[in-house]
C-alpha positions as CSV (number, residue, x, y, z in Angstrom):
1,X,0.0,0.0,0.0
2,X,1.3,3.4,-0.9
3,X,1.4,6.4,1.4
4,X,-1.5,8.1,-0.4
5,X,-3.5,4.9,-0.3
6,X,-3.0,4.8,3.4
7,X,-4.1,8.5,3.7
8,X,-7.2,7.9,1.7
9,X,-8.1,4.8,3.6
10,X,-7.8,6.6,7.0
11,X,-9.5,9.7,5.7
12,X,-12.5,7.7,4.3
13,X,-13.0,6.2,7.8
14,X,-12.6,9.5,9.6
15,X,-15.1,11.2,7.3
16,X,-17.6,8.4,7.8
17,X,-17.1,8.5,11.6
18,X,-17.7,12.3,11.8
19,X,-20.7,12.0,9.6
20,X,-22.1,9.3,11.9
21,X,-21.7,11.6,14.9
22,X,-18.3,10.4,16.3
23,X,-15.8,13.0,17.3
24,X,-12.2,12.9,16.2
25,X,-10.1,15.5,18.1
26,X,-6.7,17.1,17.8
27,X,-4.4,16.0,20.6
28,X,-0.7,16.0,21.4
29,X,-1.2,13.4,24.1
30,X,-2.2,9.7,24.2
31,X,-2.6,9.1,20.4
32,X,-2.6,5.4,19.5
33,X,0.3,3.7,17.8
34,X,-1.7,2.9,14.7
35,X,-4.9,4.0,13.0
36,X,-6.3,0.5,13.5
37,X,-5.7,0.6,17.2
38,X,-7.2,4.0,17.5
39,X,-10.4,2.7,15.9
40,X,-10.5,-0.5,17.9
41,X,-10.1,1.3,21.2
42,X,-12.2,4.3,20.2
43,X,-9.3,6.6,20.9
44,X,-10.1,9.0,18.2
45,X,-7.2,11.4,18.6
46,X,-4.6,12.6,16.2
47,X,-2.2,15.5,15.6
48,X,-0.5,16.8,12.5
49,X,2.4,14.3,12.6
50,X,0.2,11.3,13.6
51,X,-1.1,10.8,10.1
52,X,2.4,10.5,8.5
53,X,3.6,8.2,11.3
54,X,0.6,5.9,11.0
55,X,1.1,5.7,7.2
56,X,4.8,4.9,7.5
57,X,4.1,2.2,10.2
58,X,1.5,0.5,8.0
59,X,4.0,0.6,5.1
60,X,6.6,-1.1,7.2
61,X,9.0,1.9,7.1
62,X,8.7,2.6,10.9
63,X,7.9,0.4,13.8
64,X,5.4,1.5,16.5
65,X,8.2,2.8,18.8
66,X,9.6,5.1,16.1
67,X,8.2,8.6,15.7
68,X,9.1,11.9,14.1
69,X,7.7,15.4,13.7
70,X,8.7,18.7,12.2
71,X,10.2,21.0,14.7
72,X,10.1,24.8,14.7
73,X,13.2,26.1,12.9
74,X,13.6,23.5,10.2
75,X,14.6,20.3,12.0
76,X,13.1,16.8,12.2
77,X,12.6,15.8,15.8
78,X,13.2,12.1,16.3
79,X,15.6,9.6,17.8
80,X,18.6,8.0,16.1
81,X,16.7,4.7,15.4
82,X,13.9,6.6,13.6
83,X,16.2,8.7,11.5
84,X,18.1,5.6,10.5
85,X,14.9,3.9,9.4
86,X,13.7,7.0,7.5
87,X,17.0,7.3,5.6
88,X,17.0,3.6,4.7
89,X,13.5,3.4,3.4
90,X,12.8,7.0,2.3
91,X,14.5,9.8,0.5
92,X,15.0,12.5,3.1
93,X,15.5,15.7,1.2
94,X,16.8,18.8,3.1
95,X,15.9,22.1,1.5
96,X,16.7,24.6,4.3
97,X,14.0,27.2,4.3
98,X,12.1,26.8,1.0
99,X,8.9,28.2,-0.3
100,X,6.2,25.5,-0.7
101,X,4.7,27.3,-3.7
102,X,8.1,27.4,-5.4
103,X,8.8,23.7,-4.5
104,X,5.5,22.7,-6.3
105,X,6.2,24.9,-9.3
106,X,9.7,23.5,-9.7
107,X,8.6,19.9,-9.3
108,X,10.6,19.4,-6.1
109,X,7.4,18.5,-4.2
110,X,5.6,15.5,-5.5
111,X,2.3,13.8,-4.8
112,X,2.9,11.4,-1.9
113,X,5.6,13.4,-0.2
114,X,5.5,14.1,3.5
115,X,6.2,17.7,4.1
116,X,8.1,19.0,7.2
117,X,7.3,22.7,7.4
118,X,9.9,25.2,8.6
119,X,7.4,25.9,11.4
120,X,6.2,23.1,13.6
121,X,3.8,21.3,11.2
122,X,3.8,18.1,9.3
123,X,1.4,17.1,6.5
124,X,1.2,15.1,3.2
125,X,1.0,16.6,-0.3
126,X,-1.4,14.8,-2.6
127,X,-0.8,16.8,-5.8
128,X,-2.4,20.0,-7.2
129,X,-3.9,21.9,-4.3
130,X,-4.9,18.7,-2.4
131,X,-3.3,17.9,1.0
132,X,-3.9,15.4,3.8
133,X,-3.7,17.3,7.0
134,X,-4.5,16.0,10.5
135,X,-3.6,19.3,12.1
136,X,-5.5,22.4,13.2
137,X,-6.1,23.4,9.6
138,X,-9.0,20.9,9.5
139,X,-10.3,21.6,13.1
140,X,-13.1,23.9,14.1
141,X,-10.7,25.8,16.4
142,X,-7.2,25.9,17.7
143,X,-5.8,24.2,20.8
144,X,-5.8,20.8,22.5
145,X,-8.9,18.6,22.0
146,X,-10.2,20.7,19.1
147,X,-12.7,18.6,17.1
148,X,-12.0,18.0,13.4
149,X,-14.6,19.4,11.0
150,X,-15.3,16.8,8.4
151,X,-12.2,15.0,7.2
152,X,-8.4,15.3,6.8
153,X,-8.4,15.7,3.0
154,X,-8.5,19.4,2.0
155,X,-7.8,21.9,-0.7
156,X,-5.4,24.6,0.2
157,X,-2.9,27.0,-1.4
158,X,-0.1,26.7,1.1
159,X,2.1,29.8,1.0
160,X,4.3,28.6,3.8
161,X,7.8,27.3,3.9
162,X,9.2,23.7,4.2
163,X,12.5,22.4,5.5
164,X,12.4,18.7,4.5
165,X,10.6,16.4,2.2
166,X,10.3,12.7,3.2
167,X,9.6,10.6,0.1
168,X,9.0,6.9,0.7
169,X,11.0,4.5,-1.5
170,X,9.3,1.5,-3.1
171,X,9.4,-1.7,-1.1
172,X,10.5,-4.7,-3.2
173,X,10.9,-8.4,-2.5
174,X,13.8,-9.9,-4.4
175,X,14.1,-13.7,-4.7
176,X,17.7,-14.7,-4.5
177,X,18.4,-18.2,-5.9
178,X,21.8,-18.4,-4.4
179,X,25.3,-16.9,-4.1
180,X,28.1,-18.3,-6.2
181,X,31.9,-18.3,-6.1
182,X,32.0,-15.8,-9.0
183,X,29.8,-13.9,-11.4
184,X,30.6,-16.3,-14.3
185,X,29.1,-19.2,-12.4
186,X,26.1,-17.1,-11.5
187,X,25.5,-16.3,-15.2
188,X,25.8,-19.9,-16.2
189,X,23.2,-20.8,-13.6
190,X,20.9,-18.1,-14.9
191,X,20.9,-19.8,-18.3
192,X,20.2,-23.2,-16.7
193,X,17.3,-21.7,-14.6
194,X,15.7,-20.3,-17.8
195,X,16.0,-23.7,-19.5
196,X,14.6,-25.5,-16.5
197,X,11.7,-23.2,-15.5
198,X,11.5,-20.5,-18.2
199,X,12.2,-18.0,-15.4
200,X,14.0,-14.8,-16.3
201,X,16.7,-13.9,-13.8
202,X,19.5,-11.4,-13.3
203,X,23.0,-11.4,-11.8
204,X,24.1,-8.9,-9.3
205,X,27.7,-9.3,-8.0
206,X,28.0,-13.1,-7.5
207,X,24.3,-13.5,-6.6
208,X,21.6,-14.8,-8.9
209,X,18.0,-13.4,-8.5
210,X,14.9,-14.8,-10.0
211,X,12.7,-11.7,-9.9
212,X,11.8,-8.6,-7.9
213,X,8.2,-8.2,-6.7
214,X,6.2,-5.4,-5.1
215,X,3.8,-8.0,-3.5
216,X,5.4,-10.4,-1.0
217,X,3.0,-13.2,-1.8
218,X,4.2,-13.3,-5.4
219,X,7.8,-13.5,-4.2
220,X,6.9,-16.4,-1.9
221,X,5.3,-18.2,-4.8
222,X,8.4,-17.8,-6.9
223,X,10.6,-19.0,-3.9
224,X,8.4,-22.1,-3.5
225,X,8.7,-22.8,-7.2
226,X,12.5,-22.7,-7.0
227,X,12.7,-24.8,-3.9
228,X,10.4,-27.4,-5.5
229,X,12.9,-27.7,-8.4
230,X,15.9,-28.1,-6.1
231,X,17.0,-24.6,-5.4
232,X,17.0,-25.1,-1.7
233,X,18.9,-21.9,-0.9
234,X,16.3,-19.6,-2.5
235,X,15.4,-16.8,-0.1
236,X,13.5,-13.5,-0.1
237,X,15.3,-10.3,0.5
238,X,13.5,-7.1,1.3
239,X,14.9,-4.0,-0.4
240,X,13.8,-0.3,-0.7
241,X,14.5,1.4,-4.0
């Protein structure tokens, strides 16, 4: 699931909840670790950074103990573990103090980007003038426990400034057939694999891979196929590209 798909899924539920008379509120205290837990426990709280963190957790980029937010003055507030995970699985782009309008015009800001504002605010750009924002912009008033109006999806022309863009990489599942003593042996095995199963493969270093998949279930199916034909060392490797 992509970041924007996560946003839309959460927003659809929040919109339905509010329409049904439930009250989602802005809070900097006691927010649940995931959107699913918030719904299950009826803990209908979020703040501007919660939405981005919930999305990244569902995508497998962060775990439930890792958290970040945009801090006043153009820094990302988080611990070392969180920053390491962000840099491994996302492109963390530092722009100093940069006009959001300019970033959009120049193509620096893309749909699906998490935006860390130079001021203390975090939201998600969806393209055009559409944003996902679980901050006070979509509340009926400022302050703690402020109820959200209708939803988190909104149309806005943001004239503010950003400091960082966090752009999730694509999660891939590579099926490695095996590692070999040298690249020549790996290439020879690639030919043999195609003759045996009709499976296209590629060599990287001294390793032979039998495909890269965005869906883990498809990678597992390929792995099982290889194991059934004697490739006992076949394994799945998760990579972010």
